[in-house]
C-alpha positions as CSV (number, residue, x, y, z in Angstrom):
1,M,105.8,67.2,233.7
2,T,108.8,64.9,232.7
3,I,106.8,63.3,230.0
4,L,105.5,66.4,228.6
5,T,109.0,68.0,228.5
6,I,110.1,64.9,226.6
7,I,107.4,65.3,223.9
8,L,108.1,69.0,223.6
9,A,111.7,68.2,223.1
10,L,110.9,65.5,220.6
11,T,108.4,67.6,218.5
12,T,111.1,70.4,218.4
13,A,113.6,68.1,217.5
14,A,111.7,66.5,214.8
15,L,110.5,70.1,213.6
16,T,114.3,71.1,213.5
17,I,115.1,68.0,211.5
18,Y,112.3,68.8,209.2
19,A,113.5,72.3,208.8
20,I,116.9,71.2,208.1
21,R,115.8,68.8,205.7
22,S,113.6,71.4,204.0
23,A,116.3,73.8,204.0
24,S,118.5,71.3,202.2
25,K,115.8,70.5,199.7
26,L,115.4,74.2,199.1
27,A,119.1,74.8,198.8
28,A,119.3,71.9,196.5
29,A,116.4,73.2,194.5
30,Q,117.8,76.4,194.2
31,R,121.2,75.2,193.2
32,V,119.3,73.1,190.4
33,A,117.4,76.1,189.2
34,S,120.5,78.1,189.0
35,I,122.1,75.5,187.1
36,E,119.3,75.5,184.6
37,R,119.3,79.4,184.3
38,E,122.9,79.1,183.6
39,R,122.2,76.4,181.0
40,A,119.5,78.3,179.4
41,A,121.5,81.6,179.4
42,M,124.5,79.6,177.8
43,F,122.0,77.9,175.3
44,K,120.5,81.3,174.3
45,V,124.0,82.6,173.9
46,R,124.9,79.8,171.7
47,I,121.5,80.4,169.7
48,E,122.6,83.9,169.3
49,E,125.9,82.9,168.3
50,L,124.7,80.6,165.6
51,K,122.2,82.9,164.6
52,L,124.9,85.5,163.9
53,Q,127.2,83.2,162.2
54,S,124.1,81.9,159.8
55,E,123.5,85.6,159.0
56,N,127.2,86.2,158.4
57,D,127.4,83.0,156.1
58,T,124.4,84.6,154.2
59,E,125.5,87.7,153.8
60,K,128.9,86.3,152.7
61,F,127.3,84.0,150.3
62,R,125.1,86.8,149.0
63,T,128.2,89.0,148.5
64,L,129.9,86.3,146.7
65,A,127.0,85.5,144.4
66,S,126.6,89.1,143.6
67,D,130.4,89.5,142.9
68,I,130.2,86.5,140.7
69,V,127.3,87.7,138.8
70,S,128.6,91.2,138.4
71,V,132.0,89.9,137.3
72,Q,130.2,87.6,134.6
73,T,127.8,90.3,133.7
74,E,130.5,92.9,133.1
75,R,132.5,90.1,131.1
76,L,129.5,89.3,128.9
77,N,128.7,93.1,128.6
78,R,132.5,93.7,127.3
79,I,132.1,90.9,124.8
80,N,128.8,91.8,123.4
81,E,129.9,95.4,123.3
82,A,133.1,94.3,121.3
83,R,131.1,92.3,118.8
84,L,128.4,94.9,118.4
85,S,131.1,97.6,117.9
86,D,132.7,95.5,115.1
87,I,129.6,94.9,113.5
88,L,128.0,98.4,113.9
89,R,131.2,100.5,113.4
90,P,130.8,100.8,109.5
91,L,127.3,101.2,109.8
92,S,127.6,104.0,112.2
93,E,130.3,105.8,110.2
94,N,128.0,105.7,107.1
95,I,125.0,106.9,109.1
96,R,127.1,109.7,110.5
97,D,128.4,110.5,107.0
98,F,124.8,110.5,105.4
99,R,123.4,112.8,108.7
100,K,126.4,115.2,107.7
101,A,125.6,115.2,104.0
102,V,121.9,116.0,104.6
103,S,122.7,118.5,107.3
104,D,125.1,120.3,104.8
105,S,122.4,120.1,102.1
106,Y,120.0,121.7,104.2
107,S,122.2,124.2,105.6
108,S,123.3,125.4,102.3
109,E,119.7,125.7,101.1
110,A,118.9,127.8,104.1
111,R,121.9,130.0,103.4
112,E,120.7,130.5,99.8
113,R,117.2,131.2,101.1
114,F,118.5,133.8,103.3
115,A,120.6,135.3,100.5
116,L,117.6,135.5,98.1
117,D,116.3,138.8,99.5
118,A,119.8,140.4,99.2
119,R,120.3,139.2,95.8
120,I,116.9,140.3,94.7
121,R,117.5,143.8,96.1
122,D,120.8,143.7,94.1
123,L,118.9,142.7,91.1
124,I,116.0,145.5,91.5
125,E,119.2,147.8,91.9
126,A,120.6,146.8,88.5
127,N,117.2,146.9,86.9
128,K,116.8,150.4,88.0
129,R,120.3,151.2,86.5
130,A,119.3,149.1,83.5
131,G,115.9,151.2,83.2
132,Q,118.0,154.3,83.0
133,E,120.0,152.7,80.3
134,V,116.9,152.0,78.6
135,R,115.6,155.5,78.8
136,D,118.8,156.5,77.1
137,L,118.4,153.9,74.3
138,V,114.7,154.7,73.6
139,S,115.6,157.4,71.2
140,A,117.7,155.0,69.4
141,L,114.9,152.4,69.3
142,K,111.8,154.3,69.1
143,G,110.1,153.5,65.5
144,N,112.3,150.4,65.0
145,N,110.0,147.7,66.3
146,K,112.5,145.1,65.0
147,A,115.3,146.6,67.3
148,Q,113.1,147.0,70.2
149,G,112.4,143.0,70.0
150,D,116.0,142.4,69.9
151,W,116.7,144.6,72.7
152,G,113.8,143.1,75.0
153,E,115.2,139.3,74.1
154,M,118.7,140.4,75.0
155,L,117.7,142.0,78.4
156,L,115.6,138.6,79.0
157,E,118.5,136.4,78.2
158,S,120.6,138.6,80.4
159,I,118.5,138.2,83.4
160,L,118.2,134.4,82.6
161,E,122.1,134.3,82.7
162,K,122.1,135.8,86.3
163,S,119.3,133.9,87.5
164,G,121.6,130.7,88.6
165,L,119.6,128.6,85.9
166,R,121.6,126.5,83.4
167,K,121.1,127.3,79.7
168,N,120.3,124.3,77.5
169,E,119.5,122.4,80.8
170,E,117.1,124.2,82.8
171,Y,116.0,126.8,80.1
172,F,116.1,127.2,76.4
173,V,116.4,130.3,74.1
174,Q,114.6,130.4,70.6
175,V,113.2,127.0,71.0
176,T,111.6,125.5,67.4
177,A,111.3,121.7,68.6
178,S,109.8,119.7,71.4
179,S,112.2,117.5,73.6
180,D,111.6,114.7,71.3
181,G,112.7,116.7,68.3
182,T,109.5,117.3,66.8
183,P,109.1,120.6,65.4
184,L,106.6,123.0,67.3
185,R,103.7,123.9,65.2
186,S,100.2,125.3,65.8
187,V,97.1,123.5,65.0
188,D,97.3,125.3,61.6
189,G,100.7,124.1,60.8
190,R,102.4,127.4,61.6
191,L,106.1,127.2,63.0
192,L,106.4,128.2,66.7
193,R,109.6,129.7,68.1
194,P,109.0,131.2,71.9
195,D,111.7,133.5,73.2
196,V,112.7,131.3,76.1
197,V,111.4,128.0,77.7
198,V,112.1,127.4,81.4
199,N,111.8,123.8,82.7
200,Y,110.6,122.9,86.0
201,P,112.0,119.9,88.0
202,D,108.7,118.0,87.6
203,G,108.6,117.9,83.8
204,R,106.4,121.1,83.2
205,A,107.8,124.1,81.3
206,V,106.7,127.7,81.1
207,V,107.2,130.0,78.0
208,I,108.6,133.6,78.3
209,D,108.0,135.6,75.6
210,S,109.4,139.4,75.3
211,K,107.1,142.1,74.2
212,V,108.5,145.7,74.0
213,S,105.9,148.6,74.1
214,L,108.2,151.7,74.1
215,T,107.0,154.0,71.3
216,A,103.7,154.9,72.8
217,F,105.3,154.9,76.3
218,M,107.8,157.4,75.2
219,D,105.2,159.5,73.9
220,L,103.4,159.4,77.2
221,A,106.6,160.2,79.1
222,N,107.2,163.1,77.1
223,A,103.8,164.6,77.0
224,D,103.3,168.2,78.3
225,N,99.6,168.3,78.9
226,D,96.6,166.3,79.8
227,M,95.2,165.5,76.5
228,E,98.5,164.3,75.2
229,I,98.9,162.1,78.5
230,H,95.5,160.7,77.9
231,N,96.1,159.7,74.2
232,A,99.5,158.4,74.8
233,A,98.4,156.3,77.8
234,G,95.4,154.9,75.5
235,R,97.8,153.9,72.7
236,H,100.3,152.3,75.2
237,V,97.6,150.3,77.0
238,E,96.3,149.1,73.5
239,S,99.7,148.1,72.3
240,V,99.9,146.0,75.4
241,K,96.6,144.5,74.7
242,R,97.6,143.7,71.4
243,H,100.7,141.8,72.6
244,I,98.5,140.0,75.2
245,D,96.0,138.6,72.3
246,E,98.9,137.8,70.1
247,L,100.5,135.7,72.6
248,A,97.4,134.1,73.7
249,A,96.5,133.1,70.1
250,K,99.7,131.3,69.9
251,N,98.7,129.0,72.7
252,Y,102.4,128.1,73.6
253,Q,101.4,126.4,76.8
254,N,99.6,123.5,74.8
255,Y,102.8,122.5,72.9
256,V,105.7,122.9,75.0
257,G,106.9,120.7,78.1
258,Q,106.1,117.2,78.9
259,R,103.5,118.3,81.2
260,R,101.0,121.3,80.5
261,T,101.2,124.5,82.4
262,D,98.0,126.8,81.8
263,F,99.8,130.1,81.1
264,V,102.8,131.8,79.7
265,L,104.7,134.9,80.9
266,M,104.6,138.2,78.8
267,F,107.8,139.8,79.6
268,I,107.8,143.8,79.6
269,P,111.5,144.5,79.9
270,N,110.9,148.2,81.0
271,E,109.8,148.6,84.7
272,A,108.4,152.1,84.0
273,A,106.5,150.8,81.0
274,Y,105.0,148.0,83.0
275,M,103.9,150.1,85.7
276,A,102.3,152.8,83.4
277,A,100.2,150.2,81.6
278,L,98.6,148.9,84.7
279,Q,98.3,152.3,86.2
280,Y,96.0,153.5,83.3
281,D,94.2,150.2,82.9
282,P,94.3,148.4,86.4
283,A,92.2,145.5,85.0
284,L,95.0,144.8,82.3
285,W,96.6,142.2,84.4
286,E,93.4,140.3,85.0
287,R,92.6,140.5,81.2
288,G,96.0,138.6,80.4
289,R,95.2,136.0,83.2
290,C,91.8,135.1,81.8
291,K,93.6,134.5,78.5
292,G,96.5,132.5,80.1
293,V,99.0,135.0,79.9
294,L,100.7,136.8,82.9
295,I,102.3,140.2,82.4
296,V,105.7,140.4,84.3
297,S,108.2,143.1,84.8
298,P,112.0,142.9,85.4
299,T,111.6,142.7,88.8
300,L,108.9,139.9,88.8
301,I,110.7,137.8,86.3
302,V,113.8,137.8,88.5
303,S,111.7,136.7,91.6
304,A,109.9,133.8,89.5
305,L,113.2,132.7,87.8
306,R,114.8,132.7,91.4
307,L,112.0,130.7,92.8
308,I,112.5,128.1,89.7
309,E,116.2,128.1,90.5
310,Q,115.5,127.1,94.1
311,M,113.2,124.4,93.0
312,W,115.9,123.0,90.8
313,Q,118.5,123.2,93.7
314,H,116.0,121.5,96.1
315,D,115.4,119.0,93.4
316,R,119.2,118.1,93.1
317,Q,119.5,118.2,96.8
318,V,116.9,115.7,97.4
319,R,118.0,113.4,94.6
320,N,121.6,113.4,96.2
321,A,119.8,112.7,99.6
322,V,117.8,109.8,98.0
323,E,121.0,108.3,96.4
324,I,122.9,108.6,99.8
325,A,120.1,107.0,101.5
326,E,119.9,104.2,98.8
327,A,123.7,103.5,99.3
328,A,123.2,103.3,103.0
329,G,120.4,100.8,102.5
330,R,122.4,98.7,100.2
331,M,125.6,98.8,102.4
332,Y,123.2,97.8,105.4
333,D,122.0,94.8,103.4
334,K,125.6,93.9,102.5
335,L,126.6,94.2,106.1
336,A,123.6,91.9,107.2
337,A,124.7,89.3,104.5
338,F,128.1,89.6,106.0
339,V,127.0,89.0,109.4
340,D,125.0,85.8,108.1
341,D,128.0,84.7,106.5
342,L,130.3,85.0,109.7
343,A,127.4,82.8,111.4
344,K,127.6,80.2,108.7
345,V,131.4,80.2,109.0
346,D,131.0,80.0,112.6
347,R,128.7,77.0,112.5
348,S,130.9,75.2,109.8
349,I,134.0,75.6,112.1
350,D,131.9,74.0,114.9
351,A,130.9,71.3,112.5
352,S,134.6,70.6,111.5
353,K,135.7,70.7,115.1
354,S,133.3,68.0,115.8
355,A,134.2,65.8,112.9
356,I,137.9,66.3,114.0
357,T,137.4,65.1,117.6
358,E,135.1,62.3,116.1
359,A,138.2,61.2,113.7
360,R,140.6,61.6,116.7
361,R,138.4,59.4,118.7
362,K,138.4,56.6,116.1
363,L,142.2,56.9,115.8
364,Y,143.1,56.9,119.6
365,E,140.3,55.8,121.8
366,G,138.4,52.5,122.5
367,T,139.3,48.9,122.0
368,G,140.7,48.3,118.6
369,N,141.4,52.0,117.7
370,L,143.3,52.5,114.6
371,L,146.5,53.3,116.0
372,S,146.7,50.4,118.5
373,R,145.8,47.9,115.2
374,A,148.8,49.7,113.2
375,E,151.3,49.3,115.9
376,K,150.1,45.5,116.5
377,L,150.6,45.1,112.9
378,K,153.9,46.6,113.0
379,A,154.8,44.4,115.9
380,L,154.0,41.3,113.8
381,G,156.7,42.2,111.4
382,V,155.1,44.3,109.0
383,K,157.9,46.4,107.3
384,A,157.5,50.3,107.3
385,S,159.9,52.9,106.2
386,R,158.2,55.7,108.4
387,H,157.0,56.0,111.8
388,I,153.4,57.4,112.8
389,N,153.9,60.9,114.0
390,I,151.7,61.4,116.8
391,S,150.5,64.9,117.3
392,A,150.7,66.6,120.6
393,S,146.9,66.5,121.4
394,G,146.7,62.9,120.8
395,N,150.2,62.0,122.2
396,D,148.9,60.4,125.8
397,Q,146.0,58.3,124.2
398,S,148.3,57.1,121.3
399,T,151.0,56.0,123.9
400,S,148.3,54.1,126.3
401,S,147.2,52.3,122.9
402,R,150.6,51.0,122.1
403,N,151.0,49.9,125.8
404,A,147.9,48.2,125.5
């Protein structure tokens, strides 16, 4: 029993010692593990701090770079804008003036076009009044063909004066010679003298010849029965036909104008006489057209002359616009040449600066430079009445050369 008890006691003591040692090792291991966890946590925190600092530094660098780029870009933009503004300002002003001139030109043309209807209505109204005056004058003119012809020419010239066309520039009265001074003669040598020649801007010309047929028309207006109306209407139509044939035989369109037209205008100065002729012979106008003679009344001649005047006005506006455009082109060429000259001057200035720098270098820098040699000669006893005046830019260099 005693031995067994001792063995058990020893075993218990050994187990106790082992347990104590194991507990001690476990505690030590736990302390080591705790220290390692603390180190890992500290290392992780340091890594996070370094990462955050790196991100902050990166962001600061990015912001700084962005600010530098923005400042430089803004500075370059200001410089470029100033230079471009100095170069392009004159061109911009001239283009603005050109745009204004063209806009004013087309606005004026539009106003004139809108006013055309009102002016035509006024002229038609005036023509109606003139028609009444014609009827009052018929009795005085009746039977006197020469007086009728003079009256028709006078009325035609009055309409021309009010049309806006310029006499002896855009229309001519009683023309007897072409633009080169050659007398107007027909093929058989007869001298031609159209009442009016109206020029187009493109060099063509149209002849207007006044033909008055009032005698038969007044008989028609005063007829009391169908027989008298029929006879007077027939004589009136025949009178107009004779005028058409006479005008067609002269072939004015073949001799007048730089470029030929294929018709002439036969002006009947009385609206009622014109309408009566077409009323009793609807084919009369077509008959004249086939022979190159267009029959026109005061209303039609007013419209035709007004359209020709609009063509002249448009031609003048186009010529002005072309002259403005050509002037702008010449000004732009001058500006381009001026910019090239400025570039040449800039290059010349740079070359001059380089030459000056090289000359100063020879004067002040390097062993045996000119200034040091001159000072040595002076030190050897060379007599000089003046002292070398060293410029501010080379003062330090010359001083060091003298000390040398």
